[in-house]
MIKOL-8800 format. One record per residue: residue number from 1; x, z, y of N, C-alpha, C, O in turn. Coordinates in nm, 4 decimals, padded with zeros to 6 digits. Each point is the difference from the previous one (the first is absolute). Example, Ala and Ser with C-alpha at 12.3 -4.5 7.8 and 13.67 -1.06 7.14 Angstrom:
% residues 2
<site seq="1" n_c1="01.3190" n_c3="00.7800" n_c2="-00.5690" ca_c1="-00.0890" ca_c3="00.0000" ca_c2="00.1190" c_c1="00.0900" c_c3="00.0000" c_c2="00.1200" o_c1="00.1036" o_c3="00.0665" o_c2="-00.0019"/>
<site seq="2" n_c1="-00.1386" n_c3="-00.1385" n_c2="00.1069" ca_c1="00.0820" ca_c3="00.0060" ca_c2="00.1190" c_c1="-00.0770" c_c3="00.0730" c_c2="00.1090" o_c1="00.0509" o_c3="00.0169" o_c2="00.1108"/>
//
This chain:
% residues 70
<site seq="1" n_c1="-00.7640" n_c3="-00.5703" n_c2="-01.2684" ca_c1="-00.0473" ca_c3="00.1286" ca_c2="00.0435" c_c1="00.1032" c_c3="00.0623" c_c2="00.0937" o_c1="00.1204" o_c3="-00.0098" o_c2="-00.0240"/>
<site seq="2" n_c1="-00.1662" n_c3="00.0714" n_c2="00.1268" ca_c1="00.0897" ca_c3="00.0715" ca_c2="00.0917" c_c1="00.0040" c_c3="00.1463" c_c2="-00.0419" o_c1="-00.0126" o_c3="00.0298" o_c2="-00.1187"/>
<site seq="3" n_c1="00.0296" n_c3="00.0605" n_c2="00.2115" ca_c1="00.0047" ca_c3="00.1406" ca_c2="-00.0392" c_c1="-00.1408" c_c3="00.0523" c_c2="-00.0288" o_c1="-00.0979" o_c3="-00.0454" o_c2="00.0593"/>
<site seq="4" n_c1="00.0900" n_c3="00.1382" n_c2="-00.1480" ca_c1="-00.1263" ca_c3="00.0577" ca_c2="-00.0431" c_c1="00.0210" c_c3="00.0760" c_c2="-00.1288" o_c1="00.1105" o_c3="00.0462" o_c2="-00.0284"/>
<site seq="5" n_c1="-00.2153" n_c3="-00.0331" n_c2="-00.0488" ca_c1="00.0073" ca_c3="00.0763" ca_c2="-00.1239" c_c1="00.1027" c_c3="-00.0599" c_c2="-00.0965" o_c1="00.0743" o_c3="00.0741" o_c2="-00.0643"/>
<site seq="6" n_c1="-00.0694" n_c3="-00.2049" n_c2="00.0537" ca_c1="00.0898" ca_c3="-00.0659" ca_c2="-00.0946" c_c1="00.1290" c_c3="-00.0526" c_c2="00.0632" o_c1="00.0857" o_c3="-00.0523" o_c2="-00.0712"/>
<site seq="7" n_c1="-00.0703" n_c3="00.0648" n_c2="00.2011" ca_c1="00.1174" ca_c3="-00.0556" ca_c2="00.0661" c_c1="00.0594" c_c3="00.0978" c_c2="00.0996" o_c1="-00.0644" o_c3="00.0973" o_c2="00.0392"/>
<site seq="8" n_c1="00.1846" n_c3="-00.1232" n_c2="00.0005" ca_c1="00.0703" ca_c3="00.0849" ca_c2="00.0964" c_c1="00.0745" c_c3="-00.0870" c_c2="00.0997" o_c1="00.0442" o_c3="-00.1103" o_c2="-00.0324"/>
<site seq="9" n_c1="-00.0311" n_c3="00.1612" n_c2="00.1535" ca_c1="00.0824" ca_c3="-00.0644" ca_c2="00.1016" c_c1="00.1107" c_c3="00.0986" c_c2="00.0346" o_c1="-00.0261" o_c3="00.1172" o_c2="00.0272"/>
<site seq="10" n_c1="00.1491" n_c3="-00.1654" n_c2="-00.0286" ca_c1="00.1163" ca_c3="00.0823" ca_c2="00.0297" c_c1="00.0702" c_c3="-00.0627" c_c2="00.1187" o_c1="00.0192" o_c3="-00.1215" o_c2="00.0038"/>
<site seq="11" n_c1="00.0195" n_c3="00.2033" n_c2="00.0933" ca_c1="00.0727" ca_c3="-00.0527" ca_c2="00.1158" c_c1="00.1343" c_c3="00.0697" c_c2="00.0096" o_c1="00.0183" o_c3="00.1104" o_c2="-00.0511"/>
<site seq="12" n_c1="00.0753" n_c3="-00.1767" n_c2="00.1175" ca_c1="00.1317" ca_c3="00.0587" ca_c2="00.0171" c_c1="00.1043" c_c3="-00.1057" c_c2="00.0276" o_c1="-00.0317" o_c3="-00.1150" o_c2="00.0304"/>
<site seq="13" n_c1="00.1552" n_c3="00.1555" n_c2="-00.0414" ca_c1="00.1110" ca_c3="-00.0934" ca_c2="00.0223" c_c1="00.0025" c_c3="-00.1048" c_c2="-00.1107" o_c1="-00.0280" o_c3="00.0303" o_c2="-00.1160"/>
<site seq="14" n_c1="00.0614" n_c3="-00.1522" n_c2="00.1521" ca_c1="-00.0038" ca_c3="-00.1133" ca_c2="-00.0930" c_c1="00.0811" c_c3="00.0259" c_c2="-00.1271" o_c1="-00.0467" o_c3="-00.0311" o_c2="-00.1096"/>
<site seq="15" n_c1="00.1656" n_c3="00.0866" n_c2="00.1221" ca_c1="00.0846" ca_c3="00.0248" ca_c2="-00.1181" c_c1="-00.0687" c_c3="00.0974" c_c2="-00.0962" o_c1="00.0026" o_c3="-00.0204" o_c2="-00.1214"/>
<site seq="16" n_c1="-00.0634" n_c3="00.1250" n_c2="00.1749" ca_c1="-00.0688" ca_c3="00.0975" ca_c2="-00.0841" c_c1="-00.1222" c_c3="-00.0642" c_c2="-00.0661" o_c1="-00.0283" o_c3="00.0254" o_c2="-00.1171"/>
<site seq="17" n_c1="-00.0431" n_c3="-00.1078" n_c2="00.1920" ca_c1="-00.1174" ca_c3="-00.0667" ca_c2="-00.0560" c_c1="00.0389" c_c3="-00.0947" c_c2="-00.1131" o_c1="-00.0733" o_c3="-00.0131" o_c2="-00.0981"/>
<site seq="18" n_c1="00.1871" n_c3="-00.0522" n_c2="00.1111" ca_c1="00.0489" ca_c3="-00.0874" ca_c2="-00.1069" c_c1="00.0265" c_c3="00.0820" c_c2="-00.1262" o_c1="-00.0314" o_c3="-00.0438" o_c2="-00.1106"/>
<site seq="19" n_c1="00.0889" n_c3="00.1623" n_c2="00.1273" ca_c1="00.0258" ca_c3="00.0883" ca_c2="-00.1139" c_c1="-00.1312" c_c3="00.0496" c_c2="-00.0609" o_c1="-00.0127" o_c3="00.0068" o_c2="-00.1223"/>
<site seq="20" n_c1="-00.0838" n_c3="00.0274" n_c2="00.2059" ca_c1="-00.1303" ca_c3="00.0458" ca_c2="-00.0498" c_c1="-00.0694" c_c3="-00.1125" c_c2="-00.0762" o_c1="-00.0610" o_c3="00.0228" o_c2="-00.1044"/>
<site seq="21" n_c1="00.0713" n_c3="-00.1451" n_c2="00.1582" ca_c1="-00.0612" ca_c3="-00.1157" ca_c2="-00.0669" c_c1="00.0615" c_c3="-00.0203" c_c2="-00.1381" o_c1="-00.0726" o_c3="-00.0234" o_c2="-00.0966"/>
<site seq="22" n_c1="00.2033" n_c3="00.0320" n_c2="00.0857" ca_c1="00.0678" ca_c3="-00.0170" ca_c2="-00.1289" c_c1="-00.0400" c_c3="00.1110" c_c2="-00.0974" o_c1="-00.0232" o_c3="-00.0264" o_c2="-00.1180"/>
<site seq="23" n_c1="00.0152" n_c3="00.1482" n_c2="00.1663" ca_c1="-00.0391" ca_c3="00.1126" ca_c2="-00.0850" c_c1="-00.1440" c_c3="-00.0154" c_c2="-00.0488" o_c1="-00.0284" o_c3="00.0216" o_c2="-00.1178"/>
<site seq="24" n_c1="-00.0625" n_c3="-00.0591" n_c2="00.2085" ca_c1="-00.1407" ca_c3="-00.0175" ca_c2="-00.0384" c_c1="-00.0143" c_c3="-00.1103" c_c2="-00.1048" o_c1="-00.0756" o_c3="00.0139" o_c2="-00.0961"/>
<site seq="25" n_c1="00.1479" n_c3="-00.1220" n_c2="00.1153" ca_c1="-00.0038" ca_c3="-00.1105" ca_c2="-00.0955" c_c1="00.0538" c_c3="00.0459" c_c2="-00.1360" o_c1="-00.0580" o_c3="-00.0306" o_c2="-00.1042"/>
<site seq="26" n_c1="00.1683" n_c3="00.1034" n_c2="00.1067" ca_c1="00.0594" ca_c3="00.0505" ca_c2="-00.1244" c_c1="-00.0932" c_c3="00.0975" c_c2="-00.0720" o_c1="00.0027" o_c3="00.0099" o_c2="-00.1227"/>
<site seq="27" n_c1="-00.0846" n_c3="00.0617" n_c2="00.1988" ca_c1="-00.0930" ca_c3="00.0969" ca_c2="-00.0583" c_c1="-00.1315" c_c3="-00.0639" c_c2="-00.0424" o_c1="-00.0897" o_c3="00.0692" o_c2="-00.0484"/>
<site seq="28" n_c1="00.0770" n_c3="-00.2031" n_c2="00.0663" ca_c1="-00.1184" ca_c3="-00.0694" ca_c2="-00.0481" c_c1="-00.1072" c_c3="-00.0303" c_c2="00.1025" o_c1="-00.1134" o_c3="-00.0304" o_c2="-00.0371"/>
<site seq="29" n_c1="00.1460" n_c3="00.0380" n_c2="00.1645" ca_c1="-00.0990" ca_c3="-00.0336" ca_c2="00.1023" c_c1="-00.0487" c_c3="-00.1429" c_c2="-00.0215" o_c1="00.0798" o_c3="-00.0907" o_c2="-00.0238"/>
<site seq="30" n_c1="-00.2097" n_c3="00.0716" n_c2="00.0323" ca_c1="-00.0579" ca_c3="-00.1315" ca_c2="-00.0242" c_c1="00.0359" c_c3="-00.0990" c_c2="00.1110" o_c1="00.0224" o_c3="-00.1180" o_c2="-00.0268"/>
<site seq="31" n_c1="-00.0170" n_c3="00.1656" n_c2="00.1500" ca_c1="00.0314" ca_c3="-00.0880" ca_c2="00.1120" c_c1="00.0692" c_c3="00.0820" c_c2="00.1080" o_c1="-00.0477" o_c3="00.1065" o_c2="00.0392"/>
<site seq="32" n_c1="00.1586" n_c3="-00.1570" n_c2="00.0072" ca_c1="00.0730" ca_c3="00.0623" ca_c2="00.1098" c_c1="00.0332" c_c3="-00.1105" c_c2="00.0986" o_c1="00.0687" o_c3="-00.0961" o_c2="-00.0345"/>
<site seq="33" n_c1="-00.1174" n_c3="00.1095" n_c2="00.1574" ca_c1="00.0223" ca_c3="-00.1060" ca_c2="00.0989" c_c1="00.0085" c_c3="00.0588" c_c2="00.1392" o_c1="-00.0720" o_c3="00.0944" o_c2="00.0326"/>
<site seq="34" n_c1="00.1592" n_c3="-00.1496" n_c2="00.0494" ca_c1="00.0055" ca_c3="00.0459" ca_c2="00.1395" c_c1="-00.1247" c_c3="-00.0471" c_c2="00.0749" o_c1="-00.0520" o_c3="-00.1084" o_c2="-00.0267"/>
<site seq="35" n_c1="00.0052" n_c3="00.1893" n_c2="00.1194" ca_c1="-00.1147" ca_c3="-00.0365" ca_c2="00.0822" c_c1="00.0494" c_c3="-00.0573" c_c2="00.1319" o_c1="00.0993" o_c3="00.0466" o_c2="00.0558"/>
<site seq="36" n_c1="-00.1680" n_c3="-00.1462" n_c2="-00.0075" ca_c1="00.0281" ca_c3="-00.0522" ca_c2="00.1334" c_c1="-00.0794" c_c3="00.0836" c_c2="00.0998" o_c1="-00.1225" o_c3="00.0083" o_c2="-00.0085"/>
<site seq="37" n_c1="00.1915" n_c3="00.0523" n_c2="00.1014" ca_c1="-00.0664" ca_c3="00.0821" ca_c2="00.1014" c_c1="00.0515" c_c3="-00.0376" c_c2="00.1380" o_c1="00.1141" o_c3="-00.0435" o_c2="00.0153"/>
<site seq="38" n_c1="-00.1988" n_c3="00.0606" n_c2="00.0840" ca_c1="00.0423" ca_c3="-00.0302" ca_c2="00.1365" c_c1="00.0780" c_c3="00.1165" c_c2="00.0592" o_c1="00.0813" o_c3="-00.0196" o_c2="00.0903"/>
<site seq="39" n_c1="-00.1048" n_c3="00.1392" n_c2="-00.1397" ca_c1="00.0718" ca_c3="00.1167" ca_c2="00.0470" c_c1="-00.0351" c_c3="00.1202" c_c2="-00.0841" o_c1="-00.1170" o_c3="00.0218" o_c2="-00.0317"/>
<site seq="40" n_c1="00.2147" n_c3="00.0551" n_c2="-00.0042" ca_c1="-00.0248" ca_c3="00.1178" ca_c2="-00.0826" c_c1="-00.0061" c_c3="00.1224" c_c2="00.0910" o_c1="00.0900" o_c3="00.0840" o_c2="-00.0008"/>
<site seq="41" n_c1="-00.1959" n_c3="-00.0753" n_c2="00.0780" ca_c1="-00.0097" ca_c3="00.1039" ca_c2="00.1013" c_c1="-00.0200" c_c3="00.1387" c_c2="-00.0582" o_c1="00.0106" o_c3="00.0986" o_c2="00.0730"/>
<site seq="42" n_c1="-00.0389" n_c3="-00.0879" n_c2="-00.2011" ca_c1="-00.0238" ca_c3="00.1289" ca_c2="-00.0648" c_c1="00.1268" c_c3="00.0599" c_c2="-00.0607" o_c1="-00.0069" o_c3="00.1055" o_c2="-00.0630"/>
<site seq="43" n_c1="00.1214" n_c3="-00.1695" n_c2="00.0802" ca_c1="00.1213" ca_c3="00.0497" ca_c2="-00.0627" c_c1="00.0952" c_c3="00.0614" c_c2="00.1017" o_c1="-00.0031" o_c3="-00.0368" o_c2="00.1175"/>
<site seq="44" n_c1="00.0867" n_c3="00.1290" n_c2="-00.1605" ca_c1="00.1017" ca_c3="00.0570" ca_c2="00.0890" c_c1="00.0998" c_c3="-00.1045" c_c2="00.0493" o_c1="00.0727" o_c3="00.0252" o_c2="00.0960"/>
<site seq="45" n_c1="-00.0680" n_c3="-00.1418" n_c2="-00.1600" ca_c1="00.0926" ca_c3="-00.1043" ca_c2="00.0435" c_c1="-00.0345" c_c3="-00.0520" c_c2="00.1394" o_c1="00.0833" o_c3="-00.0635" o_c2="00.0647"/>
<site seq="46" n_c1="-00.2045" n_c3="00.0896" n_c2="-00.0183" ca_c1="-00.0415" ca_c3="-00.0441" ca_c2="00.1333" c_c1="00.0414" c_c3="00.0995" c_c2="00.1091" o_c1="-00.0130" o_c3="-00.0300" o_c2="00.1187"/>
<site seq="47" n_c1="00.0622" n_c3="00.1468" n_c2="-00.1575" ca_c1="00.0363" ca_c3="00.1047" ca_c2="00.0956" c_c1="00.0942" c_c3="-00.0493" c_c2="00.1105" o_c1="-00.0223" o_c3="00.0346" o_c2="00.1160"/>
<site seq="48" n_c1="00.1262" n_c3="-00.1135" n_c2="-00.1457" ca_c1="00.0891" ca_c3="-00.0459" ca_c2="00.1059" c_c1="-00.0704" c_c3="-00.0845" c_c2="00.1072" o_c1="00.0482" o_c3="-00.0078" o_c2="00.1130"/>
<site seq="49" n_c1="-00.1585" n_c3="-00.0538" n_c2="-00.1459" ca_c1="-00.0708" ca_c3="-00.0857" ca_c2="00.0963" c_c1="-00.1083" c_c3="00.0752" c_c2="00.0765" o_c1="-00.0614" o_c3="-00.0562" o_c2="00.0906"/>
<site seq="50" n_c1="00.0371" n_c3="00.1810" n_c2="-00.1251" ca_c1="-00.1120" ca_c3="00.0740" ca_c2="00.0566" c_c1="00.0041" c_c3="00.0079" c_c2="00.1530" o_c1="-00.1018" o_c3="-00.0245" o_c2="00.0648"/>
<site seq="51" n_c1="00.2153" n_c3="00.0577" n_c2="-00.0065" ca_c1="00.0087" ca_c3="00.0127" ca_c2="00.1457" c_c1="-00.0277" c_c3="-00.1326" c_c2="00.0696" o_c1="-00.0714" o_c3="-00.0039" o_c2="00.1002"/>
<site seq="52" n_c1="00.1278" n_c3="-00.1051" n_c2="-00.1530" ca_c1="-00.0218" ca_c3="-00.1317" ca_c2="00.0600" c_c1="-00.1470" c_c3="-00.0412" c_c2="-00.0121" o_c1="-00.0571" o_c3="-00.0525" o_c2="00.0956"/>
<site seq="53" n_c1="-00.0042" n_c3="00.0755" n_c2="-00.2108" ca_c1="-00.1414" ca_c3="-00.0333" ca_c2="-00.0180" c_c1="-00.0877" c_c3="00.0797" c_c2="00.0959" o_c1="-00.0944" o_c3="-00.0534" o_c2="00.0581"/>
<site seq="54" n_c1="00.1261" n_c3="00.1804" n_c2="-00.0422" ca_c1="-00.0771" ca_c3="00.0837" ca_c2="00.0925" c_c1="00.0141" c_c3="-00.0522" c_c2="00.1428" o_c1="-00.0980" o_c3="-00.0053" o_c2="00.0743"/>
<site seq="55" n_c1="00.2192" n_c3="-00.0332" n_c2="-00.0361" ca_c1="00.0258" ca_c3="-00.0516" ca_c2="00.1341" c_c1="-00.0797" c_c3="-00.1289" c_c2="00.0255" o_c1="-00.0593" o_c3="-00.0170" o_c2="00.1066"/>
<site seq="56" n_c1="00.0586" n_c3="-00.0715" n_c2="-00.2035" ca_c1="-00.0702" ca_c3="-00.1278" ca_c2="00.0146" c_c1="-00.1511" c_c3="00.0202" c_c2="00.0011" o_c1="-00.0698" o_c3="-00.0586" o_c2="00.0827"/>
<site seq="57" n_c1="00.0195" n_c3="00.1404" n_c2="-00.1731" ca_c1="-00.1453" ca_c3="00.0159" ca_c2="-00.0104" c_c1="-00.0593" c_c3="00.0866" c_c2="00.1105" o_c1="-00.1201" o_c3="-00.0074" o_c2="00.0257"/>
<site seq="58" n_c1="00.2010" n_c3="00.0884" n_c2="00.0394" ca_c1="-00.0496" ca_c3="00.0823" ca_c2="00.1103" c_c1="-00.0523" c_c3="-00.0863" c_c2="00.1139" o_c1="-00.0961" o_c3="00.0372" o_c2="00.0672"/>
<site seq="59" n_c1="00.1578" n_c3="-00.1503" n_c2="-00.0457" ca_c1="-00.0374" ca_c3="-00.0878" ca_c2="00.1111" c_c1="-00.0854" c_c3="-00.1187" c_c2="-00.0444" o_c1="-00.0267" o_c3="-00.0906" o_c2="00.0790"/>
<site seq="60" n_c1="-00.0151" n_c3="00.0910" n_c2="-00.2021" ca_c1="-00.0804" ca_c3="-00.1093" ca_c2="-00.0549" c_c1="-00.1473" c_c3="00.0390" c_c2="00.0025" o_c1="-00.0377" o_c3="00.1016" o_c2="-00.0584"/>
<site seq="61" n_c1="-00.0468" n_c3="-00.1815" n_c2="00.1256" ca_c1="-00.1432" ca_c3="00.0340" ca_c2="-00.0007" c_c1="-00.0608" c_c3="-00.0281" c_c2="-00.1374" o_c1="00.0303" o_c3="-00.1014" o_c2="-00.0628"/>
<site seq="62" n_c1="-00.1150" n_c3="00.1913" n_c2="00.0177" ca_c1="-00.0696" ca_c3="-00.0169" ca_c2="-00.1262" c_c1="-00.1496" c_c3="-00.0025" c_c2="00.0268" o_c1="-00.0495" o_c3="00.0694" o_c2="00.0888"/>
<site seq="63" n_c1="-00.0208" n_c3="-00.1488" n_c2="-00.1653" ca_c1="-00.1437" ca_c3="-00.0131" ca_c2="00.0151" c_c1="-00.0670" c_c3="00.0231" c_c2="-00.1342" o_c1="00.0602" o_c3="-00.0209" o_c2="-00.1053"/>
<site seq="64" n_c1="-00.1852" n_c3="00.0641" n_c2="00.1102" ca_c1="-00.0754" ca_c3="00.0210" ca_c2="-00.1229" c_c1="-00.0148" c_c3="-00.1315" c_c2="-00.0747" o_c1="-00.0199" o_c3="-00.1052" o_c2="00.0607"/>
<site seq="65" n_c1="00.0298" n_c3="00.1119" n_c2="-00.1925" ca_c1="-00.0145" ca_c3="-00.1183" ca_c2="-00.0838" c_c1="-00.1438" c_c3="-00.0485" c_c2="00.0050" o_c1="-00.0932" o_c3="00.0804" o_c2="00.0009"/>
<site seq="66" n_c1="00.0750" n_c3="-00.2122" n_c2="00.0023" ca_c1="-00.1333" ca_c3="-00.0585" ca_c2="00.0004" c_c1="-00.0061" c_c3="-00.1069" c_c2="-00.1075" o_c1="00.0901" o_c3="-00.0832" o_c2="-00.0109"/>
<site seq="67" n_c1="-00.1944" n_c3="00.0853" n_c2="-00.0671" ca_c1="-00.0184" ca_c3="-00.0978" ca_c2="-00.1062" c_c1="-00.0614" c_c3="-00.1259" c_c2="00.0564" o_c1="-00.0890" o_c3="00.0060" o_c2="00.0848"/>
<site seq="68" n_c1="00.1369" n_c3="-00.1214" n_c2="-00.1322" ca_c1="-00.0589" ca_c3="-00.1263" ca_c2="00.0422" c_c1="-00.1085" c_c3="-00.0441" c_c2="-00.0991" o_c1="-00.0688" o_c3="-00.0995" o_c2="00.0224"/>
<site seq="69" n_c1="00.0545" n_c3="00.1742" n_c2="-00.1314" ca_c1="-00.1036" ca_c3="-00.0305" ca_c2="-00.0983" c_c1="-00.1329" c_c3="00.0563" c_c2="00.0461" o_c1="-00.0064" o_c3="00.1099" o_c2="00.0551"/>
<site seq="70" n_c1="-00.0982" n_c3="-00.1846" n_c2="-00.0776" ca_c1="-00.1326" ca_c3="00.0488" ca_c2="00.0401" c_c1="-00.0955" c_c3="-00.0097" c_c2="-00.1135" o_c1="-00.1168" o_c3="00.0364" o_c2="00.0143"/>
//
């Protein structure tokens, strides 16, 4: 299960997440596991990259998504 009514997703610095994982396990969490993600764009940790991302995407053409399923 991912995040939802019975689960939670926590983001942050790796050292803090390790401490949170240990605390959750000690408190009886049934399952604690790191998630594989391509990018945590919803976290403040991405703030240092914001200017570079804006610079790159400003000159990148974007097109409407099209489904290949019919």
